C-alpha positions, -999 to +999 in steps of 0.1 A: -062-085+254-073-095+219-047-084+193-074-065+174-080-044+205-044-034+205-039-022+170-062+009+169-048+022+202-011+021+196-007+055+179-033+072+200-016+058+231+017+073+219-001+107+213-017+105+247+016+098+264+032+127+246+004+150+256+014+147+292+045+168+284+040+186+251+012+200+230+029+200+196+047+171+179+069+168+148+062+139+124+082+125+095+053+120+072+061+128+036+099+122+037+096+087+021+073+098-007+091+131-015+126+116-013+120+080-023+125+064+011+107+032+001+136+022-021+127-014-024+092-006-038+104+022-060+135+005-073+115-026-080+088-006-098+114+011-120+130-022-129+097-038-137+087-009-160+122-009-176+119-046-184+086-042-201+094-009-219+103-027-252+072-048-251+050-018-245+064-003-277+058-035-295+022-036-283+016-004-303+019-026-335+003-058-322-033-068-317-050-049-289-050-070-257-083-087-248-107-067-226-113-097-203-084-104-180-066-136-191-052-160-165-020-175-179+012-158-169+021-150-205-013-134-212-012-114-180+022-101-190+010-092-225-020-074-210+002-055-186+026-046-215-004-032-234-014-008-206-009+029-211+015+045-185-010+056-159-027+022-154+007+005-156+020+027-127-012+019-107-007-018-114+029-018-103+022+001-070-009-020-062+011-053-062+010-066-026-025-053-019-056-075-019-060-086-055-022-090-060-019-101-097+011-123-090-007-147-066-045-142-072-057-168-048-094-165-037-104-142-066-132-151-090-129-147-127-151-116-125-129-100-099-097-107-119-114-092-149-122-061-129-085-054-118-075-036-151-105-013-147-096-006-111-061+004-123-076+026-150-098+044-125-069+049-101-047+063-128-074+087-139-077+101-104-041+100-092-016+097-121+004+126-134+028+121-163+064+130-156+096+126-177+111+106-149+097+072-138+107+076-102+088+109-100+058+092-115+059+065-088+065+089-059+039+114-071+013+086-073+021+077-037+019+113-026-016+114-040-027+080-027-007+065+001+002+097+019-030+116+015-055+087+019-037+067+046-007+081+065-019+117+070-054+107+079-043+082+105-018+106+121-042+134+121-070+114+138-048+098+164-031+130+174-063+150+175-079+123+197-052+132+224-055+170+218-020+171+203-010+191+172+011+171+148+032+191+124+049+176+093+079+198+084+088+176+053+055+187+038+064+224+039+055+238+005+089+251-004+106+218+007+081+198-013+088+219-044+125+214-039+121+177-036+101+176-068+129+194-087+156+169-077+168+143-102+163+106-094+200+098-086+198+122-056+169+103-042+179+067-048+217+063-050+234+038-073+238+014-044+200+014-039+200+037-008+168+056-006+164+093+006+200+097-005+203+135-004+184+136+029+207+111+044+238+130+032+225+163+044+214+151+079+246+130+082+265+162+087+247+167+120+240+131+129+269+110+114+262+079+136+225+077+128+225+077+090+239+042+086+210+025+104+188+005+081+152+017+075+127+001+098+089-001+096+065-007+124+059-045+121+034-063+142+031-101+143-001-103+123+009-135+106+012-153+140-020-136+154-041-147+124-028-183+127-031-182+164-055-162+187-074-146+157-079-178+138-113-187+153-125-152+146-114-154+109-131-188+105-163-177+122-167-143+106-147-141+074-153-176+061-189-177+072-216-183+046-235-154+062-207-128+059-220-096+043-195-097+015-203-132+004-221-120-027-187-105-039-165-134-028-164-171-038-167-192-005-148-222-019-120-201-033-117-181-001-115-213+020-089-227-003-069-195+000-072-196+038-060-233+039-030-222+017-022-194+041-025-215+073-003-242+057+024-216+049+020-219+011+009-184+005+015-150+023-021-137+025-016-120+059-029-086+050-056-098+027-073-118+055-066-090+080-084-066+056-113-090+052-116-094+090-116-056+095-142-052+067-166-077+084-161-061+118-166-026+104-198-036+086-213-052+117-204-023+140-209+007+117-231-001+087-256-023+105-258+000+135-266+030+112-291+009+093-310+000+125-309+035+141 
């Protein structure tokens, strides 16, 4: 089976399997956002913002950063230092997504210039000011990652199997309690995330709380360089791809060569582009022709 045929069915398969015995499931959605379980991302974000705090204050007295996005590392840093808090939070949390500012392979000048505006729009829609930086980071993810991605996927996959998925961590009173907690009860001094949750649950499950956090990794990197490579080169890198008016073919090919050679970790960027091309051909074009 093609790897792309596996991915959409994994969670629905789990829901379908569970429906053979139960009709209601409990999910853990919300715990990471409410109690800072993504400690690497949140701790890294706090450290980045702390390192640039002095420079952001200095920028109040310096010349306003240029509107166009500059390309040298120094100018990119100065531009980021001049951002107001909301766009800066959006910029920190969007690192690692397509358009990563640290390694902007494959992006045209116009696309690079558009990233600050994207951060401003995201901040306008999702950012809420808090006196605590960690709360700013987590509340942004509650509005964005949790609402726009995790809950939608879980809801659709469980409903497809006629299973009700309940998320006890998103109980209103529990969410209010989590919002009232100081940062040191969410991320401990040793960097452990969900600290208060681990301490509380450790009373009932002492042998389980020491296990490291695990995601749900799939071998996308190997698939894209292996069985999915012909599909990427035929569809994503094609001159006739529907998004070619927004992407530079030469830059995209250079980014792909860097990725295949192991010089750049663009796994999720090319996976996103592949899904975009497939979605366009199967949904948009079908709707246009009907």
